[in-house]
PDB file with SEQRES, HELIX, SHEET and CRYST1 records, atoms N, CA, C and O in Angstrom:
SEQRES   1 A   79  ILE LYS PHE LEU ILE VAL THR PRO ASN PHE HIS ARG VAL          
SEQRES   2 A   79  HIS HIS SER ILE ASN MET THR GLU GLY ASN SER ASN PHE          
SEQRES   3 A   79  SER THR VAL PHE PRO VAL TRP ASP TYR LEU PHE ARG THR          
SEQRES   4 A   79  VAL ILE ILE LYS LYS ASN ILE GLU LEU GLU THR ILE PHE          
SEQRES   5 A   79  PHE GLY ILE ASP ASN ARG LEU ASN ASN ASP THR ILE SER          
SEQRES   6 A   79  PHE LYS ASN CYS ILE ILE ASN PRO CYS LEU ASN LEU ILE          
SEQRES   7 A   79  LYS                                                          
HELIX    1 AA1 PRO A    8  ARG A   12  1                                   5    
HELIX    2 AA2 VAL A   13  HIS A   15  5                                   3    
HELIX    3 AA3 MET A   19  GLY A   22  1                                   4    
HELIX    4 AA4 VAL A   32  LEU A   36  1                                   5    
HELIX    5 AA5 ASN A   45  LEU A   48  1                                   4    
HELIX    6 AA6 ASP A   56  ARG A   58  5                                   3    
HELIX    7 AA7 PHE A   66  ILE A   71  1                                   6    
HELIX    8 AA8 LEU A   75  ILE A   78  1                                   4    
CRYST1    1.000    1.000    1.000  90.00  90.00  90.00 P 1           1          
ATOM      1  N   ILE A   1     -44.569  41.145 -50.115  1.00  0.00           N  
ATOM      2  CA  ILE A   1     -43.658  40.022 -49.973  1.00  0.00           C  
ATOM      3  C   ILE A   1     -44.411  38.731 -49.608  1.00  0.00           C  
ATOM      4  O   ILE A   1     -43.918  37.633 -49.866  1.00  0.00           O  
ATOM      5  N   LYS A   2     -45.611  38.864 -49.005  1.00  0.00           N  
ATOM      6  CA  LYS A   2     -46.345  37.661 -48.603  1.00  0.00           C  
ATOM      7  C   LYS A   2     -46.830  36.836 -49.788  1.00  0.00           C  
ATOM      8  O   LYS A   2     -47.251  35.694 -49.605  1.00  0.00           O  
ATOM      9  N   PHE A   3     -46.781  37.389 -51.001  1.00  0.00           N  
ATOM     10  CA  PHE A   3     -47.133  36.616 -52.196  1.00  0.00           C  
ATOM     11  C   PHE A   3     -45.941  35.827 -52.736  1.00  0.00           C  
ATOM     12  O   PHE A   3     -46.099  34.956 -53.592  1.00  0.00           O  
ATOM     13  N   LEU A   4     -44.750  36.137 -52.230  1.00  0.00           N  
ATOM     14  CA  LEU A   4     -43.538  35.454 -52.680  1.00  0.00           C  
ATOM     15  C   LEU A   4     -43.040  34.407 -51.693  1.00  0.00           C  
ATOM     16  O   LEU A   4     -42.489  33.381 -52.091  1.00  0.00           O  
ATOM     17  N   ILE A   5     -43.236  34.670 -50.405  1.00  0.00           N  
ATOM     18  CA  ILE A   5     -42.749  33.769 -49.360  1.00  0.00           C  
ATOM     19  C   ILE A   5     -43.890  33.501 -48.379  1.00  0.00           C  
ATOM     20  O   ILE A   5     -44.628  34.417 -48.016  1.00  0.00           O  
ATOM     21  N   VAL A   6     -44.032  32.264 -47.955  1.00  0.00           N  
ATOM     22  CA  VAL A   6     -45.092  31.889 -47.025  1.00  0.00           C  
ATOM     23  C   VAL A   6     -44.836  32.525 -45.670  1.00  0.00           C  
ATOM     24  O   VAL A   6     -43.734  32.448 -45.125  1.00  0.00           O  
ATOM     25  N   THR A   7     -45.870  33.151 -45.139  1.00  0.00           N  
ATOM     26  CA  THR A   7     -45.802  33.707 -43.795  1.00  0.00           C  
ATOM     27  C   THR A   7     -46.451  32.722 -42.826  1.00  0.00           C  
ATOM     28  O   THR A   7     -47.210  31.854 -43.256  1.00  0.00           O  
ATOM     29  N   PRO A   8     -46.171  32.838 -41.537  1.00  0.00           N  
ATOM     30  CA  PRO A   8     -46.810  31.926 -40.575  1.00  0.00           C  
ATOM     31  C   PRO A   8     -48.341  31.980 -40.633  1.00  0.00           C  
ATOM     32  O   PRO A   8     -48.999  30.946 -40.517  1.00  0.00           O  
ATOM     33  N   ASN A   9     -48.905  33.164 -40.810  1.00  0.00           N  
ATOM     34  CA  ASN A   9     -50.361  33.274 -40.877  1.00  0.00           C  
ATOM     35  C   ASN A   9     -50.932  32.615 -42.125  1.00  0.00           C  
ATOM     36  O   ASN A   9     -52.055  32.114 -42.095  1.00  0.00           O  
ATOM     37  N   PHE A  10     -50.185  32.606 -43.209  1.00  0.00           N  
ATOM     38  CA  PHE A  10     -50.637  31.945 -44.435  1.00  0.00           C  
ATOM     39  C   PHE A  10     -50.767  30.446 -44.203  1.00  0.00           C  
ATOM     40  O   PHE A  10     -51.792  29.854 -44.540  1.00  0.00           O  
ATOM     41  N   HIS A  11     -49.747  29.832 -43.637  1.00  0.00           N  
ATOM     42  CA  HIS A  11     -49.750  28.384 -43.440  1.00  0.00           C  
ATOM     43  C   HIS A  11     -50.602  27.970 -42.240  1.00  0.00           C  
ATOM     44  O   HIS A  11     -51.037  26.822 -42.151  1.00  0.00           O  
ATOM     45  N   ARG A  12     -50.837  28.892 -41.332  1.00  0.00           N  
ATOM     46  CA  ARG A  12     -51.627  28.612 -40.122  1.00  0.00           C  
ATOM     47  C   ARG A  12     -53.009  28.083 -40.465  1.00  0.00           C  
ATOM     48  O   ARG A  12     -53.538  27.234 -39.747  1.00  0.00           O  
ATOM     49  N   VAL A  13     -53.600  28.567 -41.543  1.00  0.00           N  
ATOM     50  CA  VAL A  13     -54.930  28.141 -41.973  1.00  0.00           C  
ATOM     51  C   VAL A  13     -54.936  26.637 -42.238  1.00  0.00           C  
ATOM     52  O   VAL A  13     -55.947  25.971 -42.013  1.00  0.00           O  
ATOM     53  N   HIS A  14     -53.832  26.108 -42.708  1.00  0.00           N  
ATOM     54  CA  HIS A  14     -53.714  24.692 -43.044  1.00  0.00           C  
ATOM     55  C   HIS A  14     -53.945  23.785 -41.834  1.00  0.00           C  
ATOM     56  O   HIS A  14     -54.325  22.627 -42.007  1.00  0.00           O  
ATOM     57  N   HIS A  15     -53.731  24.274 -40.637  1.00  0.00           N  
ATOM     58  CA  HIS A  15     -53.853  23.465 -39.429  1.00  0.00           C  
ATOM     59  C   HIS A  15     -55.215  23.611 -38.743  1.00  0.00           C  
ATOM     60  O   HIS A  15     -55.377  23.235 -37.582  1.00  0.00           O  
ATOM     61  N   SER A  16     -56.181  24.154 -39.466  1.00  0.00           N  
ATOM     62  CA  SER A  16     -57.521  24.352 -38.929  1.00  0.00           C  
ATOM     63  C   SER A  16     -58.243  23.027 -38.750  1.00  0.00           C  
ATOM     64  O   SER A  16     -58.011  22.073 -39.493  1.00  0.00           O  
ATOM     65  N   ILE A  17     -59.128  22.978 -37.747  1.00  0.00           N  
ATOM     66  CA  ILE A  17     -59.947  21.789 -37.517  1.00  0.00           C  
ATOM     67  C   ILE A  17     -61.018  21.656 -38.604  1.00  0.00           C  
ATOM     68  O   ILE A  17     -61.507  20.556 -38.860  1.00  0.00           O  
ATOM     69  N   ASN A  18     -61.382  22.772 -39.242  1.00  0.00           N  
ATOM     70  CA  ASN A  18     -62.332  22.785 -40.356  1.00  0.00           C  
ATOM     71  C   ASN A  18     -61.618  22.240 -41.594  1.00  0.00           C  
ATOM     72  O   ASN A  18     -60.659  22.852 -42.065  1.00  0.00           O  
ATOM     73  N   MET A  19     -62.059  21.125 -42.116  1.00  0.00           N  
ATOM     74  CA  MET A  19     -61.349  20.475 -43.216  1.00  0.00           C  
ATOM     75  C   MET A  19     -61.367  21.280 -44.514  1.00  0.00           C  
ATOM     76  O   MET A  19     -60.501  21.076 -45.364  1.00  0.00           O  
ATOM     77  N   THR A  20     -62.318  22.182 -44.689  1.00  0.00           N  
ATOM     78  CA  THR A  20     -62.279  23.070 -45.851  1.00  0.00           C  
ATOM     79  C   THR A  20     -61.033  23.942 -45.795  1.00  0.00           C  
ATOM     80  O   THR A  20     -60.374  24.171 -46.809  1.00  0.00           O  
ATOM     81  N   GLU A  21     -60.720  24.422 -44.605  1.00  0.00           N  
ATOM     82  CA  GLU A  21     -59.512  25.222 -44.419  1.00  0.00           C  
ATOM     83  C   GLU A  21     -58.279  24.326 -44.307  1.00  0.00           C  
ATOM     84  O   GLU A  21     -57.201  24.693 -44.773  1.00  0.00           O  
ATOM     85  N   GLY A  22     -58.433  23.162 -43.695  1.00  0.00           N  
ATOM     86  CA  GLY A  22     -57.305  22.250 -43.505  1.00  0.00           C  
ATOM     87  C   GLY A  22     -56.754  21.689 -44.802  1.00  0.00           C  
ATOM     88  O   GLY A  22     -55.580  21.327 -44.880  1.00  0.00           O  
ATOM     89  N   ASN A  23     -57.595  21.617 -45.816  1.00  0.00           N  
ATOM     90  CA  ASN A  23     -57.154  21.139 -47.130  1.00  0.00           C  
ATOM     91  C   ASN A  23     -56.756  22.305 -48.021  1.00  0.00           C  
ATOM     92  O   ASN A  23     -57.116  22.347 -49.198  1.00  0.00           O  
ATOM     93  N   SER A  24     -56.022  23.238 -47.465  1.00  0.00           N  
ATOM     94  CA  SER A  24     -55.571  24.411 -48.213  1.00  0.00           C  
ATOM     95  C   SER A  24     -54.214  24.859 -47.678  1.00  0.00           C  
ATOM     96  O   SER A  24     -53.727  24.348 -46.669  1.00  0.00           O  
ATOM     97  N   ASN A  25     -53.617  25.817 -48.370  1.00  0.00           N  
ATOM     98  CA  ASN A  25     -52.369  26.447 -47.938  1.00  0.00           C  
ATOM     99  C   ASN A  25     -51.299  25.425 -47.554  1.00  0.00           C  
ATOM    100  O   ASN A  25     -50.772  25.453 -46.442  1.00  0.00           O  
ATOM    101  N   PHE A  26     -50.992  24.540 -48.468  1.00  0.00           N  
ATOM    102  CA  PHE A  26     -50.017  23.477 -48.240  1.00  0.00           C  
ATOM    103  C   PHE A  26     -48.565  23.968 -48.305  1.00  0.00           C  
ATOM    104  O   PHE A  26     -47.673  23.341 -47.734  1.00  0.00           O  
ATOM    105  N   SER A  27     -48.333  25.070 -48.989  1.00  0.00           N  
ATOM    106  CA  SER A  27     -46.966  25.548 -49.206  1.00  0.00           C  
ATOM    107  C   SER A  27     -46.262  25.874 -47.898  1.00  0.00           C  
ATOM    108  O   SER A  27     -46.872  26.362 -46.946  1.00  0.00           O  
ATOM    109  N   THR A  28     -44.966  25.594 -47.876  1.00  0.00           N  
ATOM    110  CA  THR A  28     -44.167  25.931 -46.703  1.00  0.00           C  
ATOM    111  C   THR A  28     -43.104  26.983 -46.999  1.00  0.00           C  
ATOM    112  O   THR A  28     -42.552  27.585 -46.078  1.00  0.00           O  
ATOM    113  N   VAL A  29     -42.814  27.207 -48.281  1.00  0.00           N  
ATOM    114  CA  VAL A  29     -41.820  28.217 -48.644  1.00  0.00           C  
ATOM    115  C   VAL A  29     -42.384  29.201 -49.671  1.00  0.00           C  
ATOM    116  O   VAL A  29     -42.381  30.411 -49.444  1.00  0.00           O  
ATOM    117  N   PHE A  30     -42.866  28.678 -50.800  1.00  0.00           N  
ATOM    118  CA  PHE A  30     -43.345  29.522 -51.889  1.00  0.00           C  
ATOM    119  C   PHE A  30     -44.845  29.320 -52.111  1.00  0.00           C  
ATOM    120  O   PHE A  30     -45.254  28.243 -52.546  1.00  0.00           O  
ATOM    121  N   PRO A  31     -45.665  30.319 -51.826  1.00  0.00           N  
ATOM    122  CA  PRO A  31     -47.123  30.164 -51.957  1.00  0.00           C  
ATOM    123  C   PRO A  31     -47.602  30.059 -53.396  1.00  0.00           C  
ATOM    124  O   PRO A  31     -48.784  29.807 -53.634  1.00  0.00           O  
ATOM    125  N   VAL A  32     -46.713  30.245 -54.354  1.00  0.00           N  
ATOM    126  CA  VAL A  32     -47.109  30.174 -55.757  1.00  0.00           C  
ATOM    127  C   VAL A  32     -47.773  28.833 -56.071  1.00  0.00           C  
ATOM    128  O   VAL A  32     -48.645  28.774 -56.937  1.00  0.00           O  
ATOM    129  N   TRP A  33     -47.380  27.758 -55.386  1.00  0.00           N  
ATOM    130  CA  TRP A  33     -47.961  26.435 -55.644  1.00  0.00           C  
ATOM    131  C   TRP A  33     -49.431  26.388 -55.243  1.00  0.00           C  
ATOM    132  O   TRP A  33     -50.248  25.789 -55.942  1.00  0.00           O  
ATOM    133  N   ASP A  34     -49.763  27.006 -54.139  1.00  0.00           N  
ATOM    134  CA  ASP A  34     -51.173  27.036 -53.731  1.00  0.00           C  
ATOM    135  C   ASP A  34     -52.007  27.892 -54.675  1.00  0.00           C  
ATOM    136  O   ASP A  34     -53.155  27.561 -54.968  1.00  0.00           O  
ATOM    137  N   TYR A  35     -51.437  28.979 -55.144  1.00  0.00           N  
ATOM    138  CA  TYR A  35     -52.165  29.795 -56.126  1.00  0.00           C  
ATOM    139  C   TYR A  35     -52.323  29.034 -57.443  1.00  0.00           C  
ATOM    140  O   TYR A  35     -53.382  29.081 -58.067  1.00  0.00           O  
ATOM    141  N   LEU A  36     -51.287  28.346 -57.853  1.00  0.00           N  
ATOM    142  CA  LEU A  36     -51.303  27.604 -59.109  1.00  0.00           C  
ATOM    143  C   LEU A  36     -52.330  26.463 -59.091  1.00  0.00           C  
ATOM    144  O   LEU A  36     -53.056  26.262 -60.064  1.00  0.00           O  
ATOM    145  N   PHE A  37     -52.387  25.716 -57.971  1.00  0.00           N  
ATOM    146  CA  PHE A  37     -53.304  24.583 -57.869  1.00  0.00           C  
ATOM    147  C   PHE A  37     -54.628  24.934 -57.197  1.00  0.00           C  
ATOM    148  O   PHE A  37     -55.431  24.050 -56.896  1.00  0.00           O  
ATOM    149  N   ARG A  38     -54.851  26.222 -56.964  1.00  0.00           N  
ATOM    150  CA  ARG A  38     -56.099  26.737 -56.383  1.00  0.00           C  
ATOM    151  C   ARG A  38     -56.419  26.105 -55.027  1.00  0.00           C  
ATOM    152  O   ARG A  38     -57.568  25.761 -54.747  1.00  0.00           O  
ATOM    153  N   THR A  39     -55.415  25.963 -54.211  1.00  0.00           N  
ATOM    154  CA  THR A  39     -55.611  25.442 -52.852  1.00  0.00           C  
ATOM    155  C   THR A  39     -55.347  26.520 -51.806  1.00  0.00           C  
ATOM    156  O   THR A  39     -55.037  26.211 -50.656  1.00  0.00           O  
ATOM    157  N   VAL A  40     -55.468  27.760 -52.198  1.00  0.00           N  
ATOM    158  CA  VAL A  40     -55.171  28.869 -51.294  1.00  0.00           C  
ATOM    159  C   VAL A  40     -56.458  29.416 -50.684  1.00  0.00           C  
ATOM    160  O   VAL A  40     -57.473  29.560 -51.366  1.00  0.00           O  
ATOM    161  N   ILE A  41     -56.398  29.716 -49.391  1.00  0.00           N  
ATOM    162  CA  ILE A  41     -57.456  30.432 -48.687  1.00  0.00           C  
ATOM    163  C   ILE A  41     -56.784  31.582 -47.959  1.00  0.00           C  
ATOM    164  O   ILE A  41     -55.893  31.372 -47.136  1.00  0.00           O  
ATOM    165  N   ILE A  42     -57.210  32.785 -48.262  1.00  0.00           N  
ATOM    166  CA  ILE A  42     -56.645  33.981 -47.637  1.00  0.00           C  
ATOM    167  C   ILE A  42     -57.586  34.426 -46.527  1.00  0.00           C  
ATOM    168  O   ILE A  42     -58.780  34.622 -46.751  1.00  0.00           O  
ATOM    169  N   LYS A  43     -57.044  34.581 -45.343  1.00  0.00           N  
ATOM    170  CA  LYS A  43     -57.821  35.037 -44.188  1.00  0.00           C  
ATOM    171  C   LYS A  43     -57.262  36.358 -43.689  1.00  0.00           C  
ATOM    172  O   LYS A  43     -56.053  36.587 -43.713  1.00  0.00           O  
ATOM    173  N   LYS A  44     -58.154  37.218 -43.238  1.00  0.00           N  
ATOM    174  CA  LYS A  44     -57.728  38.462 -42.608  1.00  0.00           C  
ATOM    175  C   LYS A  44     -57.289  38.152 -41.183  1.00  0.00           C  
ATOM    176  O   LYS A  44     -57.635  37.105 -40.636  1.00  0.00           O  
ATOM    177  N   ASN A  45     -56.536  39.052 -40.588  1.00  0.00           N  
ATOM    178  CA  ASN A  45     -56.018  38.826 -39.230  1.00  0.00           C  
ATOM    179  C   ASN A  45     -57.126  38.554 -38.224  1.00  0.00           C  
ATOM    180  O   ASN A  45     -56.961  37.712 -37.341  1.00  0.00           O  
ATOM    181  N   ILE A  46     -58.251  39.250 -38.341  1.00  0.00           N  
ATOM    182  CA  ILE A  46     -59.352  39.047 -37.399  1.00  0.00           C  
ATOM    183  C   ILE A  46     -59.954  37.662 -37.575  1.00  0.00           C  
ATOM    184  O   ILE A  46     -60.412  37.068 -36.599  1.00  0.00           O  
ATOM    185  N   GLU A  47     -59.965  37.134 -38.792  1.00  0.00           N  
ATOM    186  CA  GLU A  47     -60.488  35.795 -39.050  1.00  0.00           C  
ATOM    187  C   GLU A  47     -59.538  34.718 -38.537  1.00  0.00           C  
ATOM    188  O   GLU A  47     -59.980  33.634 -38.156  1.00  0.00           O  
ATOM    189  N   LEU A  48     -58.252  35.000 -38.522  1.00  0.00           N  
ATOM    190  CA  LEU A  48     -57.270  34.033 -38.038  1.00  0.00           C  
ATOM    191  C   LEU A  48     -57.448  33.752 -36.554  1.00  0.00           C  
ATOM    192  O   LEU A  48     -57.110  32.665 -36.086  1.00  0.00           O  
ATOM    193  N   GLU A  49     -57.975  34.717 -35.812  1.00  0.00           N  
ATOM    194  CA  GLU A  49     -58.167  34.532 -34.373  1.00  0.00           C  
ATOM    195  C   GLU A  49     -59.270  33.529 -34.065  1.00  0.00           C  
ATOM    196  O   GLU A  49     -59.316  32.990 -32.959  1.00  0.00           O  
ATOM    197  N   THR A  50     -60.150  33.270 -35.010  1.00  0.00           N  
ATOM    198  CA  THR A  50     -61.284  32.372 -34.762  1.00  0.00           C  
ATOM    199  C   THR A  50     -61.014  30.945 -35.240  1.00  0.00           C  
ATOM    200  O   THR A  50     -61.904  30.099 -35.158  1.00  0.00           O  
ATOM    201  N   ILE A  51     -59.817  30.659 -35.735  1.00  0.00           N  
ATOM    202  CA  ILE A  51     -59.496  29.321 -36.228  1.00  0.00           C  
ATOM    203  C   ILE A  51     -59.168  28.403 -35.050  1.00  0.00           C  
ATOM    204  O   ILE A  51     -58.363  28.750 -34.185  1.00  0.00           O  
ATOM    205  N   PHE A  52     -59.795  27.240 -35.030  1.00  0.00           N  
ATOM    206  CA  PHE A  52     -59.469  26.212 -34.050  1.00  0.00           C  
ATOM    207  C   PHE A  52     -58.561  25.197 -34.717  1.00  0.00           C  
ATOM    208  O   PHE A  52     -58.763  24.845 -35.879  1.00  0.00           O  
ATOM    209  N   PHE A  53     -57.567  24.729 -33.991  1.00  0.00           N  
ATOM    210  CA  PHE A  53     -56.582  23.810 -34.539  1.00  0.00           C  
ATOM    211  C   PHE A  53     -56.799  22.412 -33.997  1.00  0.00           C  
ATOM    212  O   PHE A  53     -57.334  22.240 -32.902  1.00  0.00           O  
ATOM    213  N   GLY A  54     -56.387  21.418 -34.757  1.00  0.00           N  
ATOM    214  CA  GLY A  54     -56.450  20.052 -34.269  1.00  0.00           C  
ATOM    215  C   GLY A  54     -57.006  19.094 -35.297  1.00  0.00           C  
ATOM    216  O   GLY A  54     -57.071  19.395 -36.489  1.00  0.00           O  
ATOM    217  N   ILE A  55     -57.406  17.932 -34.810  1.00  0.00           N  
ATOM    218  CA  ILE A  55     -57.973  16.893 -35.657  1.00  0.00           C  
ATOM    219  C   ILE A  55     -59.381  16.638 -35.155  1.00  0.00           C  
ATOM    220  O   ILE A  55     -59.571  16.261 -33.999  1.00  0.00           O  
ATOM    221  N   ASP A  56     -60.357  16.838 -36.004  1.00  0.00           N  
ATOM    222  CA  ASP A  56     -61.754  16.759 -35.605  1.00  0.00           C  
ATOM    223  C   ASP A  56     -62.175  15.369 -35.154  1.00  0.00           C  
ATOM    224  O   ASP A  56     -63.036  15.258 -34.282  1.00  0.00           O  
ATOM    225  N   ASN A  57     -61.601  14.298 -35.713  1.00  0.00           N  
ATOM    226  CA  ASN A  57     -62.058  12.959 -35.353  1.00  0.00           C  
ATOM    227  C   ASN A  57     -61.669  12.568 -33.930  1.00  0.00           C  
ATOM    228  O   ASN A  57     -62.127  11.537 -33.438  1.00  0.00           O  
ATOM    229  N   ARG A  58     -60.846  13.353 -33.262  1.00  0.00           N  
ATOM    230  CA  ARG A  58     -60.525  13.094 -31.852  1.00  0.00           C  
ATOM    231  C   ARG A  58     -61.635  13.576 -30.942  1.00  0.00           C  
ATOM    232  O   ARG A  58     -61.674  13.207 -29.768  1.00  0.00           O  
ATOM    233  N   LEU A  59     -62.542  14.394 -31.461  1.00  0.00           N  
ATOM    234  CA  LEU A  59     -63.593  14.989 -30.641  1.00  0.00           C  
ATOM    235  C   LEU A  59     -64.919  14.262 -30.832  1.00  0.00           C  
ATOM    236  O   LEU A  59     -65.860  14.825 -31.391  1.00  0.00           O  
ATOM    237  N   ASN A  60     -64.998  13.042 -30.381  1.00  0.00           N  
ATOM    238  CA  ASN A  60     -66.265  12.333 -30.424  1.00  0.00           C  
ATOM    239  C   ASN A  60     -66.591  11.817 -29.029  1.00  0.00           C  
ATOM    240  O   ASN A  60     -65.765  11.904 -28.121  1.00  0.00           O  
ATOM    241  N   ASN A  61     -67.781  11.287 -28.864  1.00  0.00           N  
ATOM    242  CA  ASN A  61     -68.236  10.864 -27.537  1.00  0.00           C  
ATOM    243  C   ASN A  61     -67.406   9.720 -26.970  1.00  0.00           C  
ATOM    244  O   ASN A  61     -67.344   9.555 -25.751  1.00  0.00           O  
ATOM    245  N   ASP A  62     -66.769   8.928 -27.826  1.00  0.00           N  
ATOM    246  CA  ASP A  62     -65.960   7.818 -27.337  1.00  0.00           C  
ATOM    247  C   ASP A  62     -64.668   8.286 -26.670  1.00  0.00           C  
ATOM    248  O   ASP A  62     -64.176   7.644 -25.742  1.00  0.00           O  
ATOM    249  N   THR A  63     -64.128   9.395 -27.140  1.00  0.00           N  
ATOM    250  CA  THR A  63     -62.848   9.860 -26.601  1.00  0.00           C  
ATOM    251  C   THR A  63     -62.999  10.894 -25.501  1.00  0.00           C  
ATOM    252  O   THR A  63     -62.052  11.145 -24.757  1.00  0.00           O  
ATOM    253  N   ILE A  64     -64.193  11.507 -25.383  1.00  0.00           N  
ATOM    254  CA  ILE A  64     -64.405  12.492 -24.329  1.00  0.00           C  
ATOM    255  C   ILE A  64     -64.945  11.763 -23.104  1.00  0.00           C  
ATOM    256  O   ILE A  64     -66.112  11.374 -23.062  1.00  0.00           O  
ATOM    257  N   SER A  65     -64.101  11.589 -22.133  1.00  0.00           N  
ATOM    258  CA  SER A  65     -64.472  10.941 -20.879  1.00  0.00           C  
ATOM    259  C   SER A  65     -63.875  11.767 -19.741  1.00  0.00           C  
ATOM    260  O   SER A  65     -63.097  12.690 -19.976  1.00  0.00           O  
ATOM    261  N   PHE A  66     -64.241  11.433 -18.528  1.00  0.00           N  
ATOM    262  CA  PHE A  66     -63.693  12.152 -17.381  1.00  0.00           C  
ATOM    263  C   PHE A  66     -62.176  12.061 -17.358  1.00  0.00           C  
ATOM    264  O   PHE A  66     -61.483  13.052 -17.129  1.00  0.00           O  
ATOM    265  N   LYS A  67     -61.671  10.855 -17.601  1.00  0.00           N  
ATOM    266  CA  LYS A  67     -60.223  10.640 -17.599  1.00  0.00           C  
ATOM    267  C   LYS A  67     -59.543  11.496 -18.671  1.00  0.00           C  
ATOM    268  O   LYS A  67     -58.534  12.145 -18.395  1.00  0.00           O  
ATOM    269  N   ASN A  68     -60.087  11.502 -19.883  1.00  0.00           N  
ATOM    270  CA  ASN A  68     -59.485  12.292 -20.965  1.00  0.00           C  
ATOM    271  C   ASN A  68     -59.606  13.791 -20.697  1.00  0.00           C  
ATOM    272  O   ASN A  68     -58.722  14.560 -21.076  1.00  0.00           O  
ATOM    273  N   CYS A  69     -60.687  14.211 -20.051  1.00  0.00           N  
ATOM    274  CA  CYS A  69     -60.834  15.631 -19.711  1.00  0.00           C  
ATOM    275  C   CYS A  69     -59.789  16.072 -18.686  1.00  0.00           C  
ATOM    276  O   CYS A  69     -59.320  17.210 -18.727  1.00  0.00           O  
ATOM    277  N   ILE A  70     -59.427  15.181 -17.776  1.00  0.00           N  
ATOM    278  CA  ILE A  70     -58.382  15.503 -16.804  1.00  0.00           C  
ATOM    279  C   ILE A  70     -57.014  15.525 -17.475  1.00  0.00           C  
ATOM    280  O   ILE A  70     -56.192  16.398 -17.195  1.00  0.00           O  
ATOM    281  N   ILE A  71     -56.774  14.563 -18.362  1.00  0.00           N  
ATOM    282  CA  ILE A  71     -55.471  14.464 -19.040  1.00  0.00           C  
ATOM    283  C   ILE A  71     -55.289  15.616 -20.021  1.00  0.00           C  
ATOM    284  O   ILE A  71     -54.220  16.226 -20.065  1.00  0.00           O  
ATOM    285  N   ASN A  72     -56.319  15.921 -20.809  1.00  0.00           N  
ATOM    286  CA  ASN A  72     -56.218  16.955 -21.835  1.00  0.00           C  
ATOM    287  C   ASN A  72     -57.479  17.808 -21.831  1.00  0.00           C  
ATOM    288  O   ASN A  72     -58.375  17.563 -22.639  1.00  0.00           O  
ATOM    289  N   PRO A  73     -57.581  18.799 -20.951  1.00  0.00           N  
ATOM    290  CA  PRO A  73     -58.808  19.609 -20.848  1.00  0.00           C  
ATOM    291  C   PRO A  73     -59.062  20.494 -22.063  1.00  0.00           C  
ATOM    292  O   PRO A  73     -60.190  20.954 -22.242  1.00  0.00           O  
ATOM    293  N   CYS A  74     -58.083  20.748 -22.889  1.00  0.00           N  
ATOM    294  CA  CYS A  74     -58.254  21.629 -24.042  1.00  0.00           C  
ATOM    295  C   CYS A  74     -59.183  21.022 -25.095  1.00  0.00           C  
ATOM    296  O   CYS A  74     -59.760  21.763 -25.890  1.00  0.00           O  
ATOM    297  N   LEU A  75     -59.341  19.713 -25.121  1.00  0.00           N  
ATOM    298  CA  LEU A  75     -60.225  19.090 -26.102  1.00  0.00           C  
ATOM    299  C   LEU A  75     -61.650  19.589 -25.967  1.00  0.00           C  
ATOM    300  O   LEU A  75     -62.351  19.728 -26.970  1.00  0.00           O  
ATOM    301  N   ASN A  76     -62.091  19.860 -24.753  1.00  0.00           N  
ATOM    302  CA  ASN A  76     -63.475  20.285 -24.544  1.00  0.00           C  
ATOM    303  C   ASN A  76     -63.688  21.758 -24.844  1.00  0.00           C  
ATOM    304  O   ASN A  76     -64.832  22.196 -24.965  1.00  0.00           O  
ATOM    305  N   LEU A  77     -62.638  22.523 -24.966  1.00  0.00           N  
ATOM    306  CA  LEU A  77     -62.788  23.940 -25.272  1.00  0.00           C  
ATOM    307  C   LEU A  77     -63.239  24.181 -26.701  1.00  0.00           C  
ATOM    308  O   LEU A  77     -63.798  25.235 -27.005  1.00  0.00           O  
ATOM    309  N   ILE A  78     -63.007  23.229 -27.571  1.00  0.00           N  
ATOM    310  CA  ILE A  78     -63.314  23.419 -28.982  1.00  0.00           C  
ATOM    311  C   ILE A  78     -64.799  23.276 -29.246  1.00  0.00           C  
ATOM    312  O   ILE A  78     -65.334  23.979 -30.102  1.00  0.00           O  
ATOM    313  N   LYS A  79     -65.473  22.403 -28.551  1.00  0.00           N  
ATOM    314  CA  LYS A  79     -66.911  22.192 -28.792  1.00  0.00           C  
ATOM    315  C   LYS A  79     -67.752  23.177 -28.037  1.00  0.00           C  
ATOM    316  O   LYS A  79     -68.979  23.139 -28.128  1.00  0.00           O  
TER     317      LYS A  79                                                      
END                                                                             
């Protein structure tokens, strides 16, 4: 059934901080579009656990400061 309807794990790859993965799995209902336009990346469950989510351009030296680390400590966990 996962080839007919998008599952959460299928679309989850789309939210990866890695832009190779982030530019894939655009479908929200029918994955046939990603297969048709070759924008699909299939990950196994064990590989899904290693995906980091977010926007990579937020993680630079200008935005990582003591104040930002106190406000949002999760930013430093990714690097």
